[in-house]
Each structure stands twice: as C-alpha cells, then as structure tokens.
C-alpha positions, 0 to 999 in steps of 0.5 A: 369849591362850594358856593355858600348859601344862605338858604337851599342851594340851587335846584337843577331836577327837572323831572319827578323822581321815585323815592329810591332816586330822591334818597340818593340824589336830593340835596345833591343835585348841584355837586357835579357842576361843582367838580364835587362828587361828596357834599362838603362840610361847611363848619363856619359859624359866621360869614364875611360881608362888606355890604352892611347896608345890604346885610341889614336888609337881608336880616330884615327880611329875614325877621318879617317872614323867615325867608332865607334869602339867596346869597352867602350866609351870615351867621350859623344860627341863621342856617348853614349850607350843609344843613341846607342840603338836608332839610332840601332832601328831606322835604322831597322825600316827604313831599314838602315845600321845605324842611327846617331842621333841629338839634333834636327831636325835642328841639323840633317839637318844641319849635312847633308849640313855640310857634303856635302858641305865639300866635295865641293858639296855645292848646293842643288836642293829642292822641295817646300814645306819643313818644314819652318826652312828648308826652311829658311835654305837653301834659307839663305845659313847659312851654305855656300849651294846654293839651286836651287828650282824645282818641281819634274819634273825638278830634272835632269835638275836643277842637277850641278857638284857641286850638293850634295844632292837632298830634298824632303818631302812626305808628305810635310809640311803643305800641305800634298803634295806627290811625286813619291819617286821612280821616283825622286830617279831616278831623282837624278842618282849619287846624293844623295836623302834625304827625310825628312820621319817625317810626314810618319814615318817608318809605312807608308813608308820606303824612302830607300826602293824606292831609297833614301840614307838618311831618315831625322826625326825631331824625336821630331814628332812622334818617341817620340810622347808624346811632351817632347823630342827634337831630329833629326835623320838621317837613312842612309848607313854606310858610311855617317853615319861616316861623320855625326858622325864626323860632330857631333863630331866636332860641338856638336849637340849631343842627350842627353842620357835621349831624347835616352832613350824617343825615344826609349821608343816612337818607341814601340808605334809607329805603334799602335799610327800612325795607331789609329791616321790615322784612327781619321784623315781619319775621320775628313778629310771626315767630314771637306770635307763635310762641307761647312765652309770649302774650302778645305781639304788635306789628303795624299794618305798614310794615316797618322794623319796630316790633312790640310784644308782651311776655307771660314773664318777668320783661326785665329777664329778657332785658337781661338776657339779650346777647347780640341785641343791645338793651338800650334806648332809641331805635332805627340804627342798623344793629337790633335795639331792645327796650322796657318802655315803662322803666326807660322811654315812658317812665315820665308819663303817668302810670295809669296814663300809660296803661291806659294808653296800652303800654303795659308793664310786660310790655318790650320794644324792638327795633329790628336792624339789619343782622341775619334774621336766625341770629336774632331770633337764638338770642331773643329765644335764649332771652325769653328762657324756658317756655314752661318756667316763663309762662309761670313766672310771677306777676311783676 
C-alpha cells in the first residue's frame, strides 16, 4: 500500500526520457517497488499525527516558504499524494521544477494574480485575444489587478515599476493567433511571463524552454482529455510554486484527488491523442479553406487539434445543423465540439474589444476529436448548408 506523502513522492528516474515515455511513466516511477501497477487514490481529508510539536514545525516551514516537507500529509488543503503525482508528471512534461494544481484553470490564474498582487505588483500587461473569462478577470479588476492591453511589439513600453506579470496565450483562444514566445520573454525583462499553453500542450510546445517562467493549463481540456474532469495547473520554478501553494492553502482552490487521478491517467495518452486529433484538424482545415461557404480559416503554424473558421452565412445555423459533432463549450476531448465564441466563450468580453482581437460574429471554433475525418467532414458539410444559399445568406 502506498505510503502517504505531503509533497512529491520519491523520484527514481535517473536518465532523460522522451516526452512519450514521460507521459506514460512520470508520476508513477515508484509504483513497482511498492507492489503497485495503477496509482492509488488517496481520498483522505486529514491525517493522524501524535507528534504535535513536529507538526507545528512542519506547518511553520510551509508558512514561511510554501515548500512541502517530507513526511505524511497534514490536511487535504496543504497537499494530497494523488494530486502530487499529477503535479510531478506535468512538471516533467513542461520541463519545469514544479507544478501546482487547482480546482479549475481560472482558480490557477487567480492564484498567480493573487501571488503577484500580494507583493504589491498588481499591474498586468496582457495580449489579446485570451480566453474570455481570463480577459474578464483582468478587465474587471476583480482581484485588485490593473491591466494594460497591448500587442507583442508593445510589451516593453507597457511595463511599469509595479508590473507583476505579462500574460499571453499562444495559440490564442479562439483565433489561434500565435506569438513568438522567445521574443516576448526577452521583451518582459525581469517581469515573469505567463503563457497559457492549453491549446498547444507540452506535446507541441514547452514555453519554459523559450523563457516563460509560468505555464498555465486549463487541465479540463487536453490534459484530462475526456470531458470528465475540471482542473487547472501552473508549471513553474519551485520558488513560485511555494507562493502558489500558500495561496491555494489560504483560498481553498484545491484539486480533488479523484480529479488528480483522472488527470494523471489522461497524461499517459496525451501525445497520442494530440497527434491523432491534430492530423484530423489539419485535414479539416484544408477542406474548409477550399470551401466557398467558408470566408476564412485559422489554423496554427505549430499544428494542433483546434480549428477556427469564419462562414459567409449564418454561424448559428451551422451550430444547429451538426449531428455527429457536439455543439458545446469547452475543448480538448476525444470527441469533436463546436461553439460560437461571440455567443459563448467570449460573450463576457466587450463587443468592441472582441472584434478588435479578431473574434468576429461569424467565427466558429472547432475542437477536433478522434473520430474518422470523413465522418466529421460529412457532418460539417451538411451543417454548412447549400453552397449557393450559404454565400447569399443575410448578415447577422
């Protein structure tokens, strides 16, 4: 039976390994010597200890640095062994020292903003487009932050003495716009760069290798991969991880152990899923680009499983017309989803800002899954409607 640990388990890895190997084995390296094959799920919320003085010392250490000491856990809000396995695995895949998991992607972003704001650095420089709720969190100042929106070329000029963070998403939600992460990291100087890597995943890019200090994922998407877990995670250096653990402990945005287990299981197939879905997406992007009913197709240079496209006709008819594809918010599942960003994911963003960021009212976002590509195209073809009628459709 697994021995509970307050932080990460013992690491038995001795050599560098390929991404596909890490995806399968990271977070599980100690299982065989414990007589286990599948990682256990630790559902405990509290843990017994008869050494109250030792417990006090360990809590003091956590309060000072956020570092999780060795030994048994204290309470589920400080750490959980199952979640720690996922954190260790994701850090390996992103090439960072640590990772800290949260109850959702927005909880993860909020923790970063709170950690920086607590040091008096409440100003954020951000590049649009971002996920709609990330945009709203910054614009509304709900956590006391102030944001300056700019393009990548304007980042250096936008920095101030109280700037605590630069935030970009690449490929961006929902236009799939890409930025040169290495150039952006250089423009940030000493200010930490946070890259939302949800769409790319570490299979397609590892922002930390290009200068980002923080890598954010809505783990709900590709990391889980099956539409059945809600989570967020930040991959970073150990120093910043300590601050994030302190915020997580204080605010309670912890990840449930069952979610940690599902995420660890999802990581095992991440490279296979992303590459197979990306092959489907590239073919659909090619067919959409050649279709007269489609005005414009957005597909990232680095590839991936996301496609956005603007139609000449009514985008709402396309949403209503799919039968195999699921019309639903979210993305990154094994099945294909479609949604209208201006109505759903980016509705909360001011219409003018939305349009300026390239999120037009005719834009549709397609999260491509693992179905047969010909079946997916047949469904899209039918939903797009008659070719002549689609071009002549009235403005919406």
